[in-house]
C-alpha positions as CSV (number, residue, x, y, z in Angstrom):
1,M,166.3,46.0,90.5
2,I,167.6,45.8,86.9
3,I,170.5,47.9,85.6
4,A,170.6,47.8,81.8
5,I,173.7,48.6,79.9
6,D,173.7,49.2,76.1
7,G,176.2,50.3,73.5
8,P,178.4,49.2,70.6
9,S,180.9,46.4,70.5
10,A,184.1,47.0,72.6
11,S,182.7,50.1,74.3
12,G,183.4,48.4,77.7
13,K,179.9,47.0,78.4
14,S,181.0,43.5,79.7
15,S,184.0,44.7,81.8
16,I,182.1,47.5,83.4
17,A,179.0,45.4,84.0
18,K,181.0,42.7,85.7
19,E,182.8,45.2,87.9
20,L,179.6,46.9,88.8
21,G,178.1,43.5,89.6
22,I,180.9,42.8,92.1
23,R,180.7,46.2,93.7
24,L,176.9,46.2,94.0
25,G,176.4,42.5,94.6
26,F,174.2,42.1,91.5
27,K,174.1,39.1,89.2
28,F,175.7,39.8,85.8
29,I,174.3,38.6,82.4
30,S,175.6,39.4,78.9
31,S,173.1,39.0,76.1
32,G,176.0,39.0,73.7
33,Y,177.2,35.7,75.2
34,L,173.9,34.1,74.2
35,Y,174.2,35.3,70.6
36,R,177.8,34.1,70.5
37,I,176.8,30.6,71.8
38,I,174.1,30.5,69.0
39,T,176.8,31.5,66.5
40,L,179.0,28.7,67.8
41,I,176.2,26.2,67.3
42,A,175.8,27.4,63.7
43,Q,179.5,27.2,62.9
44,Q,179.6,23.6,63.9
45,F,177.4,23.0,60.8
46,T,179.1,25.3,58.3
47,L,182.2,25.0,56.2
48,N,183.9,28.3,57.1
49,E,183.2,31.6,58.8
50,Y,181.7,33.0,55.5
51,D,179.1,30.3,55.2
52,L,175.8,31.4,56.8
53,L,172.9,29.3,57.8
54,S,169.3,30.3,57.1
55,E,167.1,31.6,60.0
56,R,164.9,28.4,59.7
57,K,168.0,26.2,60.1
58,I,169.5,28.0,63.0
59,L,166.2,28.0,64.9
60,E,166.0,24.3,64.3
61,L,169.5,23.8,65.7
62,I,168.8,26.0,68.7
63,S,165.8,23.8,69.6
64,K,168.1,20.8,69.6
65,N,170.7,22.3,72.0
66,D,170.3,23.1,75.7
67,I,171.4,26.6,76.7
68,K,171.1,27.6,80.3
69,F,172.5,30.0,82.9
70,D,173.9,28.6,86.2
71,G,173.9,32.0,88.0
72,T,177.4,32.8,86.8
73,D,178.0,31.3,83.3
74,F,175.9,30.3,80.3
75,L,176.3,26.6,79.5
76,L,175.8,24.9,76.2
77,N,174.7,21.3,76.8
78,D,176.1,21.5,80.3
79,E,179.5,22.8,79.1
80,I,181.0,26.2,79.9
81,V,182.0,27.5,76.4
82,I,183.3,31.0,77.2
83,R,186.7,30.1,75.8
84,H,185.1,29.1,72.5
85,I,183.0,32.2,71.8
86,L,185.4,35.1,72.4
87,N,187.3,35.0,69.1
88,D,187.5,36.6,65.7
89,K,185.8,33.8,63.9
90,I,182.6,34.3,66.1
91,D,183.0,38.1,65.7
92,L,182.6,37.8,61.9
93,Q,179.1,36.2,62.1
94,V,177.5,37.1,65.4
95,A,176.0,40.3,64.2
96,L,174.5,38.5,61.2
97,Y,172.8,35.7,63.3
98,S,171.7,38.2,65.9
99,S,169.8,40.1,63.1
100,Y,167.4,37.2,62.6
101,V,164.2,38.2,64.3
102,G,163.5,34.6,65.4
103,V,166.9,34.4,67.1
104,R,166.4,37.7,68.9
105,D,162.9,36.6,70.1
106,I,164.5,33.4,71.6
107,V,167.3,35.4,73.4
108,N,165.0,38.1,74.6
109,K,162.5,35.5,76.0
110,K,165.3,33.6,77.8
111,L,166.7,36.8,79.4
112,R,163.3,37.8,80.7
113,E,162.6,34.3,82.0
114,L,165.9,34.3,83.8
115,V,165.2,37.6,85.6
116,K,161.7,36.6,86.6
117,L,162.9,33.2,87.9
118,D,164.5,34.4,91.1
119,N,163.5,38.1,91.3
120,D,167.1,39.1,92.1
121,N,169.1,42.2,91.3
122,Y,170.7,42.1,87.9
123,I,173.1,44.0,85.7
124,I,172.3,43.0,82.1
125,E,174.4,44.3,79.2
126,G,173.9,44.1,75.4
127,R,172.6,45.8,72.3
128,D,168.9,46.7,72.6
129,I,168.8,45.9,76.3
130,T,167.7,49.4,77.1
131,T,165.4,49.9,74.2
132,V,163.7,46.5,73.7
133,V,164.5,43.7,76.2
134,F,164.4,45.7,79.4
135,S,163.1,49.1,78.3
136,E,161.4,49.3,81.7
137,A,164.7,48.9,83.7
138,E,165.0,51.2,86.7
139,F,168.4,52.4,85.5
140,K,169.7,52.5,81.9
141,I,173.2,53.3,80.6
142,Y,174.6,53.7,77.1
143,L,178.4,53.2,76.9
144,D,180.2,54.5,73.9
145,A,183.8,55.1,72.6
146,S,185.6,56.2,69.5
147,I,186.2,53.5,66.8
148,K,190.0,53.8,67.2
149,V,189.8,53.3,71.0
150,R,187.4,50.3,70.6
151,A,189.6,48.7,68.0
152,L,192.7,49.1,70.2
153,R,190.8,47.5,73.1
154,R,189.7,44.5,71.0
155,H,193.3,44.3,69.7
156,K,194.6,43.9,73.2
157,Q,191.9,41.5,74.2
158,R,192.7,39.2,71.3
159,N,196.5,39.5,71.8
160,G,197.0,41.2,68.5
161,D,195.7,38.3,66.4
162,M,194.1,40.7,63.9
163,P,195.8,43.8,62.5
164,L,194.4,47.1,64.0
165,N,193.1,48.4,60.7
166,E,191.2,45.2,60.0
167,L,189.7,45.4,63.5
168,E,188.6,49.0,62.8
169,Y,186.9,47.9,59.6
170,A,185.3,44.9,61.4
171,L,183.9,47.1,64.1
172,E,182.6,49.7,61.6
173,R,180.9,46.9,59.7
174,R,179.4,45.5,63.0
175,D,178.1,49.0,63.9
176,E,176.5,49.4,60.4
177,I,174.7,46.0,60.8
178,D,173.6,46.7,64.4
179,K,172.3,50.2,63.7
180,N,170.3,49.1,60.6
181,K,168.5,46.0,61.9
182,N,164.8,45.8,61.3
183,Y,164.3,44.8,64.9
184,G,166.4,45.6,68.0
185,R,168.7,48.0,66.3
186,L,171.4,49.8,68.3
187,K,170.1,53.3,69.3
188,L,169.9,55.6,72.3
189,A,166.9,55.3,74.6
190,K,165.3,58.5,75.6
191,D,165.9,58.1,79.4
192,V,169.4,56.6,79.2
193,F,172.6,57.9,80.8
194,Y,175.2,58.4,78.0
195,I,178.9,57.8,79.0
196,D,181.8,58.1,76.6
197,T,184.4,55.6,77.9
198,S,187.1,56.5,75.4
199,Y,189.6,58.0,77.8
200,K,188.2,56.8,81.1
201,S,189.5,53.9,83.2
202,L,187.1,51.1,84.2
203,D,187.2,52.3,87.8
204,D,186.3,55.9,86.8
205,V,183.3,54.7,84.7
206,C,182.1,52.5,87.5
207,D,182.5,55.3,90.1
208,S,180.5,57.6,87.8
209,I,177.7,55.1,87.4
210,I,177.4,54.4,91.1
211,K,177.4,58.2,91.8
212,I,174.5,58.6,89.3
213,L,172.7,55.6,90.8
214,N,173.0,57.0,94.3
215,L,171.6,60.4,93.1
216,K,168.6,58.6,91.6
217,K,167.7,56.8,94.8
């Protein structure tokens, strides 16, 4: 079974997907981590966070690096890089690199191959997961929250490294990019369950999802 979770940045996708995975005994995958790893690869060859590689160059670099999933974490050249990809520097460019069609094709193909490999139960979260990558998923959820709540969450996650007003602007910019991509844009699927997480706890959201899931069985 595949549970697909979609929604904008900082809407709670990763935290909720991880918790659901624990409760249901499903494997958890975040497509966002793959895009962040690709952005990390690119930033090793750029002067600063405002310098952007061409699609052709980033595809060439991806082919020279080994990205794999060990069942728990994504590895870059056999190294767990989670601590290097969850930061403001990656945030500034990940939406831009993920807008490249060639990059999205690689990530989507890798995700589908991972799921087919062991035919296990998965919770997969990320933008366009419910509309493109796993549009045939048995259960689809779209998580959302107000821009102010999302900025506050990201502010706490990053220990207040970036001022709150700058985070709001960054998230609005990210939304604008994600909603206007030529391919894989952020949007609601027709058969998705929409949940506003703005003023709900992680446990409340997970309880609601499991209740809906049980009703569907």
